N, C-alpha and C positions, 0 to 999 in steps of 0.2 A: 773458383769464382764465387760459389755460394758462401765460402768462409770469408772472403773479402767483403761481401755484402753485409754479412752478419757483423763483422768488425766495424764496418763503416756505420751501421745502424747503432751499434753500441756507443761509438764515439759521439754520434749526434745526440743520443739520449743523455750521455754524460754531460755534454755541453749544455743541453737544455736544463739539466738539474743545476749545473753551476750558474746558469744565467737567471735563476729564479729571482724575481723582483721582491726586495724586502721593504721598500718604501720609496718616497719621493722627497726631494729637497724642497722645502717651502719657504726658507729664508737663508740668505747668505750675506755676510758682511766681511770686509777686509780680505786678507789672503786666506783662501780656502780651496782645497782640492778634493776631488773624488778620483782615486787612483792617480793618474798622471795628467788629468785634465782639470781645468779651472772649474770649480763648482758654480752652478747656476740654478736659479729657481726653476722648478719643474723637472730637473734631472731625475731620472730613475736611479736608485741605488740598488745594486745587485748583491746577493749574498756573497760574502767574502771580500768585497771591495774595501780598500783602505781609504778612510776619511782622515783628512789632515788639515789643521788650521795653523796659521802663522801667529805672530805676536799680536795682531789686531783682528784675528779671524774668528768668525762664528758660523756654525752650520746647524740648521734645524731640520731634522728629518721626520716626516710624518710616516709612521710605519704602516704596514698593510692592514693592520687591525685598529687604526686610529689612535695609536700610541705616539709618543714623542721620544726621540733620541737626539739630545742636544750636546754639541761640542763647544767648549769655551776656547779661548786663545791658547796657542801652544799645546795642542792636543792631537793625539793619534788614536784612532779607534776603528773598529770594523763591526759590521753586523754579520757574524759568522753564519748563523742559520736563522731563517724565519719561515718555517713550514707551518701552515695553518690548515687544519682539517675541521671544517665546520660540522660535518656529519658525525665525526668521532673525535671530540675535543681531546680525548686522552692520547691521541696520536700527534697532537700539536707539539712542535719542538721549536724553541726560541733560545738562541745564545748570542749574547753581545760580548765584546771584548774591548776593554780600555787598556791600551799599551802604555800611555803616559798622558798626563794633563788632567783636565777636569771635564766630566760629562754628567749629564742628568738623564735618567730614564723614567718615563711615565708609562705605566702599563696600559696596553691596549685591551680591546675586548677579548681577543683570543687568549692572551696571557692570563687575564682574570679568570677565565674558565679552565685553564690548565697550568696553574702556578707551579704545580709539581714538576713541570717540564721546562721551566725557565731557569736560565743560568746567565749570570753576568760575571765574567772573569777579569781579573787584573793579573799582573805578573806574580802576585803573592797570595791572592785570595779568590774564593768562590762565593758569590752572593746570590741568594735566592730571595723570593718575594712572597708577601702575603696580600698581593693586590695593591701595588705600591707606587709612590713617587719619591725618588731618592736621588742624591747627588754623590758622586765618587771623585776623590782625588787619588792619583797614584803616580809613583815613579817605579824604578826597578826594585826597590827594597821596602817601600812603605805604602799602604793604602789606608784611606780614611773615608768613612761612609756616614752621611747624615740623612735623616728621613724627613720628608715634608708631609706625607700621609701614608697610612698603612703601616707596614713593618717589613723588616728584612732579617734574614739569618745569614751570618757571615762566618766563614771558616777558612783557616789556612790550608794550603795543600799538604798532603801527607796521608799516610795510612790509606783509608778507602776513598779519600777525597782527591780526585785527580783532575787536572785541567781538561781532559777530554770527556769528563763525565757529563751527565744530564741532570738538571734539577738541583735543588739545594743540597748541601752536605749537612747531615744531621749527626750529632754525636757529642762526645766530650770536648772536642776541639771547637765546637761552634758556639756562637753567642747571638742573641736576638736583640734588635733595637726597634722601637716603635715611635710613631710620631708623638705619642704622649710624653716621651722623654725629651721634652723641648730643651735645647741648649746642650745636648749631649751627642756624642758620636762614638763609633767604634773604630779603633785603629788596629791594624795588624801589620807586623813587621816580619821580614824574612827571618826564618830561624826561630821565631817565637811560637809556642805551642798553640795559643788561643788568642783571639782578639781582646783588646783592652778597652774598657769603657772610659771615655774621657769627658770632662766637663769643659764647656766653652766651644761652641761651633766655629769660633773665629779661626781655629787652626785649619779649617777647610778653606783654601784660597779661592773663594768664589765672589769676593767683593769688588769685582770689576764693574765699570759702568756699561750698561747695555747700549748697543748701537741703536741709532734712530731707525724706527720701523720694525723693530723686533716684535714678534708675536707676543701677546699678553695672555697669561693663564691665571685664573683665580686659584689661589692656593687653598685647598680644602681645609675647612675648620677655622678659617680666619674671617673676622668681621671687618666692616669698613671698606676702604677703597680697594679696588682691584690691585692685586699684587703682580709685578712683572715676573716673568719666568724665573729669573735668577735675582730675586730681591737681595740687595746688599746686606750682608750680615752686619756690617757696621751700622747701617741704618736701623736694623731691628734692635741692636744693642742700645743705640742712642735713644730710641723710643722708650725702651724699658727703663733706661737711666733717668730720663725726664720724668716718667711716671713715679719712680721711686723718690726723686728729689722733691717733686711737688707734694707727695704724701707726707714729707717730713717738715715742710715749712709751717711754723706755728701760725695759728689764726690770729689776725690783728685784734688788739683790745680796743675798747671804746676810747676815741680820741679826747684829749683834754684841751679846752679852749685856751689859746695862748694869751698871756697877759693877765690872767685871772689869778690873783694871789690866793694861796691856800691859808685859810684862817683856822687855827686850831680850835676845836670845840671841846668844852668840858665833857667828861664822861657822864652818861646818864645812868643814875642809880636805879636799879629795879625796885618796884614798890614792895613793901614788906607785907607778906600775906601769911596769916596764921596757918599753921599746919592743920590739915584735915585729919579727923580721927581715922586711924588705920584699921583695915579689915583684912582678914586673911585672904590672899589671892585665890581666885577660883581657877583651878588648873583643868583645862579641857584636853583630854588626850587626843593627839593628832595621829591620823593613820596615813602613812605615805601612800601616794597614788600608785596604782599599778600601771607601769609603763610597758606597753607591748611594742617591741621594736618592729619596724616595718621589715617584712621579709625581703631578702635580696632577690631582685629579679634577674637571675642569671640568663645569659644568652642561651637559647634552646637549640633544638635540632629539628630540621625538616629533611626528610629523605624520601626517596621513591623513584618511580620509573617515569622518564620524560619522553619516551617513545613508545609507539604501539608495538606490542610483541604478541604473537600468536592470536591475533585479532582482539586483543585486550587493549582498551583505551589507556593512554598514559594517565598518571596521577596529577600532573601539572605541566604547565608550559615553562620550559627552561628559561626562556628570555624574560618572561614576566616575573618569574620567581627570583631570577638573578637580580632584577631591579629592586626587589623588596629586601632580599637577604644576601648574606655573604656566601658566595659559592666556595665550598671547601674542595670538592673533587667531582669529577665525572669519569665513570668507567663504563664503557659500553652504553647500555640503555638506562643506567641508573645514575643518580646524582645525590649529593648530600650538601646541605646548607647550614650555616650558623645564623640563627635568627637574632633579632635585636635584644639587647640586654647587657648586663655587666659581664665583662670577659671573665671566663673561668681560669683560675690559676691552679695548676695541679699541685698536690701536696709534695713535700720534699722527701717523704719516706712512707713506708707501709705498702700494703697490697690491697687490691680490691677485686673481688670476683663478680662477674655479671652472668645473668641468665638470659637466654634468648626469649624475647617477648613478642617479636614480630619479624617476618621475613618474606621475601619473594625471591624466586630463583627460576631460571630457564636454562634448559640444556639445548645447545645449538649443534645440530648435526650438519656438517659442511659437505657439499657436493660440488667440487670445483669452485665456481664463482658464486654459487647460491648456497643458502642454508635454510634449514627448517628448524623452528623453535618449538619446544614443548615444555610445559610447566613441570617443575620438580618440587619436592618437599624437603624441608630441613628439620633435623632433630638432633638431640644430644649436643646442643650447642654449648661451648665453653669459651669464656673470654676472661683472661686474668691480666691485670695491669700491675706492674712492679714500679712504684713511684720512685724508689731509691735509685734504680738503674735506668729509669725513664724508658722502659720497654714494655711490650705487651705480647701475649701469645693467645692464639685462638684456634678452635677446631670445631667441626660439625660433621654429621653424616648427611649426605645428599642422596635422595632416592627418587626413582621413577616407578612405574608399576611393576617392573621386572628386576631392577638392579639397585644396589646400594653402593655408594662410594664414600670414602673418608677423605676429608680435606683438612689441611692445617696451614697456618701462617703465623708470622711474627714480624715485629718491627719496632720502631721507636715512637715515643710520645714527646711532643714539644711542651714547653712551659704553658702554652695556652690550650693544651688538650688536643691538638691536631695529631692524628695517627698516620704515620707513614710506614707501609709495609715493605719488607725486603722483596726484591723482584724474584719472581718464580723462574724466569728465563726458560719458560716452556716445560718445566718439570711437571710430571703428572702428580696430581693430588696436592700441589702446593699453590697457595692463594697469592694473588696480587691484591693487596688491601690498602684502602685509604679511608679515613673516617675522622671521628670527632668524639671527644669526651665533653660532658656538660655538667654543671652543678645544678641545673634545673630539676625540679621534682625530686629532690633528694639524691640526685645523681643519675646519669643515663649515658648511653653510648650508642653510636651508630657507625657502621662501616659498609662500604660497597666493595664489590670484589669481582674478579674473574679468575679462571683457572682452567687447566687442561685435564680432561678425562682420559682420552686416548688420542690416536693420530687423527681421528675424524670428528671428535666431539669436544666441545668446550662448555663451560658454565659461566653465567653472568647473573649477579643478583645483588640484593641489599638486605641489611639486617638492622634491628633495633634491640637494644639490651637495657635491662634494669638491674639494680644491685642484687646480688645473691644474698639471701637471708642467712645469717650466721647461726 
């Protein structure tokens, strides 16, 4: 009997997990379904439910963290997972899946705080985000991605990039696209090793007319009138064409009065002036001005602890700081941000070593559902970046008053300097790392981390690094 009760409880728990609400339908037009029922405004959309539109159908879903998932006509998609953990953003997991058609994804608040755990799958590609608004077309063999704001990283399936994975796929098969690359898109086809960058966003079939009453969203970075959620690509191309044509129209000349005959005039001879006595010219040497170029204001790094630990006050408010700067990652009690400035582009070759300039770390001893935190110190820090292979390796010694532990970690570096560490999977002495490289102040780096000491203890902390003197 007890076994039956346990099995029944497990079944109910599994049903509760499957029934997690991912969002609500806020607009419907034409033929549209949620699973096997007709879609209606106000409907809850559960994790895993199939969304489908007909030839004239639209569905707008407002996600649980105030994002948007929009399906265009003749589209099939589902919100596979939408798990949000406000207290521990690193535990947030979001996965969307476009089976066929055209869909748009606009990142919500939770996704922006945990972009490393967001995945948008198509039959042939995995898409990750950098805090983004993007549109995807797909069929069984080809996917195309265009970006409205932020950026995406796209990879074909294969090697370590699997459909059941979490977060973006990084590596030699991946390519990035940002909103700064206006008029371009990434295309990936089944059997092709890596995405291809194409010119001309018109190959994304999104130029349909919006239905009456569709919600309106201001496209970030655009001036002028409010832009509909799916502004026609043809309209945008036409606007640009008109601007180009207008810029090439010659300016009108002064009009000539009609009926006024032109009378030829005799040439006017210049007066004869006797030449002046010549003197040798006085040559004054000129000194070219010294031009001091304005220093490039690279985007910088802000890192620290956003929660109280061991009765120590946090360094900043995560929500306020996130409104000012771009959140790169959150791990445990620590976060790292990219501040305003020119985006850093990593070199294509060479190596750079860094020395540990600042750090914070806490050892957490777990007792069942509770834990006790104590401060720890870090020493012998090493961080080396190989720009040719786009990888990094790091290590340090962690100590409390009685013991010392060695930790190490490694991972990949993207073209904008974002660092993604390989997962430790609970291995002792191996770090989970996420961080950022910056060109500010002659070069700097920061990463946050956690790791396991033993079965009862873990460590969580943050670091700041400056270039190693040669």
